[in-house]
C-alpha positions, 0 to 999 in steps of 0.5 A: 875231946880226946879219947882215953887210951886203954889203961893197961895191956892184956894180961899175959895169962889171957893170951893164947899161944899161937898154933902152927896152923895159925902161924901158917896162915898169914904166910900162906896168904902172903905167898899166894897174894905175891904169886898173884902180884908177880903173875898179874903185874910182872916186873912192876910188882914192886911198884905197889902190888907187893906192898898191898900183899905185905899189908894184907898179911900184917892184917891177917897176923894182926887179926890172929894176934887179936884172937889170942888175946893181944890188944890193938895197942900192943900190936900197934906198938910192935909196929912202931918199933918195927918201923923204927928199925928201918929208919936207918936204912931209909935214910941211907936209901934217900942219900943213895938217891942224892948220890946217884943223881949227883954222880950222873950230873957230875960225870962220875957215873959217865966216866966210870961207864966210859972207862969200863967200856974201854977196858972190859971185853964183853966176853969176860964182862960178867965174870970180871964184874963179879971179880971187881965187886968182890975184891972192892967189898972185901976191902970195905966190907960193904955190899951196898956201897959197892952196888951203889958206886961200881955196880951202877957203872957196870950196869951202864956199861952193860947196857952200852955194850948191848948185854944183859943188864939182868945177868950183870946185876946178878954178877954185881950182887954175887960179887959184893956179897962174896966180898962183903961176907968174907971181909972182916970189916963187914957188920954182918961178918962181925954180927954172926960170930958175936950172936953164935959165941965164936970169934971173928977170925975163926968164923972167917976161916970156917966160911972159906970152905963154903964160900970159896967153892961157891964163888968159884962155880959162880965165876965159871958159870959167868964165864960160860955166859960170857962165851955166848956173847958175840963181840962183833954184834955190839961194836956199832952200839958201843962206839955210838954210846962212847961218842954220845958220852963224850958229847953230853959229859966231860969225861976225864980221870978227875971225875973219879975223885968222889968214887975215891973219897967214898971208898976211902971213907968207907974203908975207914968205917966212917958212918954211911950217911956222912960218907954217901953225903960227902961223896954226893957233895964232891960230885956236885962240886965237879958238876959245877966246874965241869958239867955246866952245860948239862946243868943248864940243859936240865934246868930249861928256862931260868932268868940267868946262869946263877938260878939256872945252875941252882935249879939244875942241882936242886932238881937233881937232888930231889928228882934225879937227872934226865939226859935228853940226847936223842939216843933212847938207850943212853937217855934211859941209862943216864936218867935216874937218881934223886931222893924221889927215885927211892920213894916206891923202895921206902914204901916197900921196906915200910910195909915189909917191916910192918908184916915182920913186926906183927908176925914176931910180936904175935909169936907167930914167927917163934911158933914156926921156928919151934915147929921147925926144930921138931924135924931136926934129928941129925947135924944135916937136918939141923944145918938145913933147918938153920938155912931154911929159918934164916931164909924164911926170916929174910922173907917174913922179917925183911931184914938180914940182921934179924935173919941172923940174930933170930935163928942164932939165938934159937939154935944156939943151944941145939948146936951146943947140945949136939957138941957142934963148934959155934963157928958152924952156926955162925957160918950157916947164919952168913951162908943163908941169912946174909947172902939170900937177903938180896933175893927177896924184893921186900927185904931191905937188901932186896929193895936196895939192890933193885932200886939202886941197879934199876933191875927188878929183883926177880929179873936178877935173882936166877943170875945171883949164882953165888947167893944161890949156891952157897946155901946148897953147899952148906946143907950138902956139907951138913948132911955129908958131915964134911968140914963140921967142926966138933966143939973144942974139948975145953968146952965140952969138959 
């Protein structure tokens, strides 16, 4: 017998407005549990412990909402809506898993690694990685695409050289988010001025003052770290890696065709899922033409060549590519991809979106933002509060778009009341909301970067110099009243 649902929602006048203490309770619980998670499980925290912490935080927030008069049906509906927001990123994650597996199998990733080892000197590798990713992201407007293509190759090259993959991941993310932030093709670069109420190119021009010093400082720091690398210490490992790559894969410039196709499609702003799958399909065609030995080795026992090739490709798509060359470093490097490799990341994103949805629906998030506004007494404190709110939204809601839209809507009136040009708000939204998103392990961006590059978020976080420096510079500018534009006279009249 079907159980009847509640006939109606709890009336709005029976609901209690949450207090600041109530709003802080689930955040405090989450922070404590995440701290314990990292302490107890280390880099494995994202493989289950963090998800449990987010679920417990969501339960605490839901209990507070229930105590304040909200029904479970209302809370459940908000959770469903929150998870729905994550469907597109989840589909992209699965497609990226397919892309990575197919590009390793096709020789695309090995070829990019091989040529990177030939061209990039270890002493400039970190700075060059940041710059290369920045320029490509600037041209296509997508940090995710850059990390999922060039980023993977650079991580592989770093491992082949025997240098830090954590620093390399930080350099990749710094460059990718610099280019994404400054590109007129980027979704977030268009979203921020739309939310704030200013035009795109005024927004980009105003961002130059905080963005360029940040990336310049980051490049100097990467260069200094590169000077510490002993170029002779890894020469033997480098030669062995290059030899093993040529022994296990066909290496030639034609293998870069999937990269070129993907970058062209991304530059034309075609939908991401068809773009990624097209790159994967071209990779599979190249694998059938040039990497049959690798496919058959992956397939193992098969009745004949046809079924062997079919099985090898199928396995790559769902479970990734596995290399058994006898060299542990190269095997770890060339083993990965497949849809199954993204399951933990998807689990993390879903749990994060549940927590964010409950916090938003129960009014706890809005309560925290309003409380933060009570501390705003100057332009500097307003910008600092905006930065803190964007970072907090990235942590609580786990989505960079919400971290732009929510503070943008809530602080817009305050910027107007202080006669500040809206491009100050749009710049601050990007300086904090956009570029801190990959620094949160359970944020969609942090989960993507960690899953794609194969480096734990907390491991690469200290080396994302651009992402760490830019919000600080934004706050300093606010308190010094430097490059803070007043509202145009025609708008104040």
